[in-house]
C-alpha positions as CSV (number, residue, x, y, z in Angstrom):
1,M,-20.4,-2.7,-17.8
2,E,-20.7,0.5,-15.4
3,E,-19.5,-0.8,-12.7
4,V,-16.4,-2.7,-14.6
5,L,-15.2,0.7,-16.1
6,L,-15.2,2.2,-13.1
7,L,-13.6,-0.5,-11.4
8,G,-10.7,-0.2,-14.2
9,L,-10.5,4.0,-14.0
10,L,-10.1,3.6,-10.4
11,T,-7.1,1.0,-10.7
12,L,-5.6,3.0,-13.3
13,M,-5.5,6.2,-11.2
14,G,-4.9,3.8,-7.8
15,A,-2.3,1.9,-9.2
16,A,-0.3,5.1,-10.6
17,V,0.0,7.4,-7.7
18,G,1.0,4.2,-5.7
19,T,3.7,3.2,-7.8
20,A,4.9,6.2,-8.0
21,T,5.0,6.8,-4.1
22,G,5.4,3.8,-3.1
23,F,1.6,3.0,-1.4
24,G,-1.8,4.4,-3.2
25,T,-4.1,1.5,-4.1
26,S,-5.7,0.2,-1.7
27,T,-6.0,4.1,-0.3
28,V,-7.6,5.6,-3.2
29,M,-9.9,2.1,-4.4
30,I,-10.9,0.8,-0.6
31,P,-13.3,3.8,0.8
32,V,-15.0,3.5,-3.0
33,L,-16.0,0.6,-3.4
34,S,-16.5,0.3,0.2
35,L,-19.6,2.3,-0.4
36,W,-21.4,-0.4,-2.4
37,L,-20.0,-3.5,-1.5
38,P,-19.4,-5.6,1.7
39,F,-16.1,-4.8,3.2
40,P,-14.7,-8.2,3.6
41,I,-15.2,-8.3,-0.5
42,V,-13.4,-4.9,-1.3
43,L,-10.6,-6.2,0.8
44,L,-10.1,-9.4,-1.2
45,F,-10.7,-7.5,-5.1
46,V,-8.5,-4.6,-3.8
47,G,-5.9,-7.3,-2.6
48,I,-5.7,-9.0,-5.3
49,I,-5.7,-6.1,-7.4
50,H,-2.6,-4.4,-5.2
51,F,-0.5,-8.1,-5.3
52,F,-0.4,-7.4,-9.3
53,G,0.8,-4.0,-8.8
54,D,3.4,-5.0,-6.4
55,V,4.4,-8.1,-9.0
56,W,4.6,-4.8,-11.3
57,K,6.7,-2.6,-8.7
58,V,9.5,-5.4,-8.4
59,I,9.7,-6.1,-12.1
60,L,9.7,-2.4,-13.4
61,F,12.4,-1.1,-10.1
62,K,14.9,-4.6,-10.0
63,K,17.7,-2.4,-10.3
64,G,17.1,-1.2,-6.7
65,L,17.4,-5.2,-4.7
66,N,18.2,-4.6,-1.3
67,L,17.4,-8.2,-0.7
68,K,18.3,-7.5,3.0
69,L,15.9,-4.6,4.1
70,A,13.1,-6.0,2.0
71,L,13.5,-9.8,4.0
72,T,14.0,-8.1,7.1
73,F,11.0,-5.7,6.4
74,G,9.1,-8.3,4.4
75,I,8.9,-11.7,6.9
76,P,7.5,-9.6,10.0
77,G,5.3,-7.9,7.9
78,L,4.2,-11.2,6.5
79,V,3.2,-13.0,9.7
80,A,1.5,-10.0,11.0
81,S,-0.7,-9.5,8.0
82,Y,-2.0,-13.1,8.9
83,L,-2.7,-11.6,12.1
84,G,-4.4,-8.2,10.9
85,A,-6.4,-10.6,8.3
86,S,-8.1,-12.8,10.7
87,L,-8.8,-9.6,13.0
88,S,-10.3,-8.2,10.4
89,F,-13.3,-10.6,10.5
90,Y,-14.0,-9.3,13.9
91,G,-13.3,-6.1,14.8
92,S,-14.1,-2.6,13.8
93,E,-11.6,-0.3,11.7
94,L,-12.9,3.4,11.6
95,P,-11.5,4.4,15.1
96,L,-8.3,2.3,14.6
97,K,-8.5,4.8,10.7
98,R,-8.9,7.9,12.4
99,I,-5.6,7.2,14.9
100,L,-3.7,6.2,12.2
101,G,-4.4,9.3,9.9
102,A,-3.6,11.7,13.1
103,F,-0.1,9.4,13.6
104,L,0.6,10.1,10.1
105,L,-0.2,14.1,9.9
106,S,2.1,14.4,13.0
107,Y,4.9,12.5,11.2
108,V,4.7,13.9,7.6
109,A,4.8,17.4,9.9
110,F,7.9,16.7,11.6
111,L,9.2,14.9,8.2
112,L,8.9,18.0,6.4
113,T,10.4,20.0,9.3
114,K,12.9,17.9,10.2
115,R,14.2,16.9,6.9
116,Q,17.9,15.9,7.2
117,W,16.4,13.3,9.9
118,Q,16.3,9.6,9.2
119,V,15.3,6.7,11.5
120,P,18.4,4.2,12.3
121,Q,18.7,2.0,9.4
122,N,18.8,-1.1,11.3
123,P,16.7,-4.5,11.8
124,V,14.9,-3.4,14.9
125,T,13.3,-0.1,12.6
126,A,13.0,-2.5,9.6
127,V,10.7,-5.2,11.5
128,S,9.0,-2.8,13.6
129,G,8.1,-1.0,10.2
130,G,7.4,-4.5,8.5
131,A,5.5,-5.5,11.6
132,L,3.3,-2.3,11.9
133,S,2.4,-2.1,8.3
134,G,1.8,-5.8,8.2
135,L,-0.8,-5.7,10.6
136,L,-3.0,-2.4,9.4
137,A,-2.8,-4.2,5.7
138,G,-4.6,-7.1,6.9
139,F,-7.1,-5.5,9.1
140,F,-8.0,-2.6,7.2
141,G,-5.8,-2.5,3.8
142,V,-3.7,0.7,4.1
143,G,-0.5,-0.6,5.4
144,G,1.2,1.0,2.3
145,A,1.1,4.5,3.7
146,V,2.5,3.2,7.5
147,R,5.2,1.8,5.0
148,G,5.7,5.0,3.4
149,A,6.3,6.4,6.2
150,F,9.4,4.0,7.6
151,L,10.8,3.6,4.2
152,A,10.7,7.5,3.8
153,A,12.7,8.0,7.1
154,F,15.2,5.9,5.4
155,N,15.7,7.8,2.8
156,L,16.4,5.7,-0.1
157,P,16.8,6.1,-3.4
158,K,13.9,6.1,-5.5
159,E,14.7,3.0,-7.0
160,V,15.3,0.9,-3.4
161,Y,12.4,2.7,-2.0
162,I,9.8,1.4,-4.8
163,F,11.5,-2.1,-4.9
164,T,11.7,-2.8,-1.3
165,S,8.1,-1.7,-1.0
166,G,6.8,-3.9,-3.7
167,V,8.6,-6.9,-2.2
168,I,7.5,-5.9,1.1
169,A,3.6,-5.7,-0.2
170,L,4.1,-8.7,-2.0
171,F,4.9,-10.8,1.1
172,I,1.9,-8.9,3.2
173,D,-0.5,-9.4,0.5
174,I,0.0,-13.2,-0.7
175,T,-0.6,-13.6,3.0
176,R,-3.4,-11.6,3.7
177,I,-5.4,-13.0,-0.1
178,T,-5.1,-16.5,1.4
179,R,-6.6,-15.9,5.1
180,Y,-9.5,-13.6,2.9
181,I,-10.5,-16.5,1.2
182,V,-9.3,-19.0,3.8
183,G,-12.3,-17.3,6.2
184,G,-14.8,-17.6,3.3
185,T,-14.8,-14.2,1.9
186,L,-15.4,-14.7,-2.4
187,L,-15.9,-12.4,-5.2
188,D,-19.0,-12.8,-7.1
189,I,-18.7,-13.6,-11.3
190,N,-19.2,-9.7,-12.2
191,L,-15.8,-9.4,-9.9
192,L,-13.7,-11.8,-11.4
193,Y,-14.9,-10.1,-15.0
194,A,-13.7,-6.8,-14.1
195,L,-10.4,-8.4,-12.6
196,I,-9.7,-9.5,-16.3
197,L,-9.7,-5.8,-17.2
198,C,-7.9,-4.0,-14.2
199,V,-5.1,-6.7,-14.1
200,P,-3.4,-5.2,-17.2
201,V,-4.9,-1.5,-16.6
202,S,-2.5,-2.1,-13.2
203,F,0.6,-2.6,-15.5
204,A,-0.3,0.3,-17.5
205,A,-0.7,2.2,-14.5
206,A,2.4,1.2,-12.5
207,Y,4.3,1.7,-16.3
208,L,3.0,5.5,-16.2
209,G,3.6,5.9,-12.5
210,K,7.7,4.8,-13.0
211,L,7.0,7.5,-16.2
212,M,6.2,10.2,-13.7
213,L,9.2,9.4,-11.3
214,N,11.6,9.3,-13.5
215,K,10.7,13.3,-13.7
216,I,11.0,13.6,-9.8
217,P,14.1,14.5,-8.9
218,Q,15.8,12.1,-6.2
219,R,16.4,15.6,-3.4
220,F,12.9,16.2,-4.1
221,F,11.7,12.7,-4.0
222,R,11.2,12.7,0.1
223,T,8.6,15.2,-0.1
224,F,7.1,14.1,-2.5
225,V,6.1,11.4,-0.5
226,A,5.3,13.1,2.4
227,V,2.9,15.4,0.6
228,F,1.0,12.0,-0.2
229,L,1.0,10.9,3.1
230,A,-0.1,14.1,4.1
231,L,-3.2,13.3,2.4
232,V,-3.8,9.7,3.2
233,A,-3.5,11.0,6.2
234,A,-6.7,13.7,6.2
235,K,-8.8,11.2,3.9
236,L,-8.3,8.6,6.9
237,L,-9.3,11.6,9.5
238,L,-12.4,13.6,7.3
239,W,-13.8,10.5,5.7
240,S,-13.0,7.5,7.7
């Protein structure tokens, strides 16, 4: 019972932050669960919760629909996430996490000092961002931070940013969850019971995240995302 309650609390925290920033559920849950569960099990369990979080983002922020941007990011992400999930069965993720953390920290410093900078909103940028975030999500579950970095550089309206992030993650999560299961990773009965609690909690957390987001003015939103990117980067560097 204590384990189930802890998982519910982690889901509440992760999904609320994840909705407000466009990423976060995996970033909060994966390091903690990895302390007592095998890493493939962690990837599958958190991936399922993350999938439902994507669904809630799409529902709650449907006014931010930008189909062209979502597909340009999402389709390469789908393909790359399958590759990343396949590699997760054979490779060690820890050195890559530290490299990713260093990159994100440098990127945030640049983003905060060059506040007017934007990447070109073209197919090449979107495909690159989708593919890289999909690969990292499949391999060790933190692709949302990279996806957030690319989308933040586009300087999108809040609703478009969150909706697009949710749709892209939905493509990626369906693919990687399927690959984990096909690869032989399954959840035991206790974790299946935990999902019964965590899935509705993730919706409540997503709604809470939306209320948080409504309080943040658009002009501060890019900085808000950058701060959470910096926290993710610090965690990857110091605790991976």
